[in-house]
C-alpha positions as CSV (number, residue, x, y, z in Angstrom):
1,N,-5.1,14.0,16.0
2,T,-5.4,10.4,14.8
3,I,-7.5,11.4,11.7
4,D,-4.9,13.8,10.7
5,F,-2.1,11.3,10.6
6,L,-3.8,8.2,9.5
7,E,-3.6,7.2,5.8
8,W,-5.4,4.5,3.7
9,I,-2.0,2.5,3.4
10,D,-2.0,2.0,7.2
11,I,-5.5,0.5,7.2
12,V,-4.9,-1.7,4.1
13,S,-1.6,-2.9,5.4
14,S,-3.0,-3.8,8.7
15,L,-5.9,-5.7,7.4
16,S,-3.7,-7.5,4.9
17,K,-1.2,-8.4,7.4
18,G,-3.9,-9.7,9.8
19,A,-5.3,-11.9,7.2
20,V,-2.0,-13.3,6.1
21,F,-1.0,-14.0,9.7
22,G,-4.3,-15.6,10.5
23,F,-3.9,-17.8,7.3
24,I,-0.3,-18.8,8.4
25,A,-1.5,-19.8,12.1
26,A,-4.4,-21.7,10.7
27,L,-2.4,-23.5,8.1
28,M,0.4,-24.6,10.6
29,G,-2.2,-25.8,13.1
30,C,-3.9,-27.8,10.5
31,Y,-0.6,-29.2,8.9
32,F,0.9,-30.3,12.3
33,G,-2.4,-31.4,13.6
34,M,-2.9,-33.7,11.0
35,R,0.5,-35.1,11.3
36,S,0.3,-35.5,15.1
37,E,1.0,-38.8,16.8
38,R,-1.5,-40.5,19.1
39,G,-1.9,-39.5,22.7
40,A,-1.3,-36.4,24.7
41,A,2.5,-36.3,24.1
42,G,2.0,-36.5,20.5
43,V,-0.5,-33.7,20.4
44,G,1.6,-31.5,22.7
45,S,4.7,-32.1,20.4
46,A,2.6,-31.2,17.4
47,T,1.2,-28.1,19.1
48,K,4.7,-26.9,20.0
49,R,6.1,-27.5,16.5
50,A,3.0,-25.6,15.1
51,V,3.6,-22.7,17.2
52,V,7.3,-22.5,16.5
53,A,6.7,-22.9,12.7
54,A,3.9,-20.2,12.8
55,S,5.9,-17.8,14.7
56,I,9.0,-18.0,12.3
57,L,6.8,-17.8,9.2
58,I,4.7,-14.8,10.7
59,L,8.0,-13.0,11.5
60,A,9.2,-13.5,7.9
61,A,5.9,-12.5,6.4
62,N,5.8,-9.4,8.5
63,F,9.2,-8.5,7.1
64,I,8.2,-9.1,3.5
65,L,4.8,-7.4,3.8
66,T,6.2,-4.3,5.4
67,E,8.8,-4.0,2.8
68,L,6.1,-4.4,0.1
69,F,3.7,-1.8,1.6
70,F,6.2,0.8,3.0
71,S,9.1,0.8,0.5
72,A,9.8,4.2,-0.6
C-alpha cells in the first residue's frame, strides 16, 4: 500500500529537510564550539547552548519548509 500513496514530493521534501536539519545542527555545533570557554564547564555550557539553538532553528526551519513544500 505504501507505493500506492507515496508521491515524489514526499521523497524530495524528506531528503531536503534532512539536509537542512543536518546543516543547522553542524553549523550550531561549530559556531558554539569555536566560541566555547576553556575547561569542561565551558564546553558543557557551549554544548547546551548549541543544542538549544539548533532545536529552535530546526523547529522554525521545519515550519518554513513544510509550508513551502506542502502549501496548496
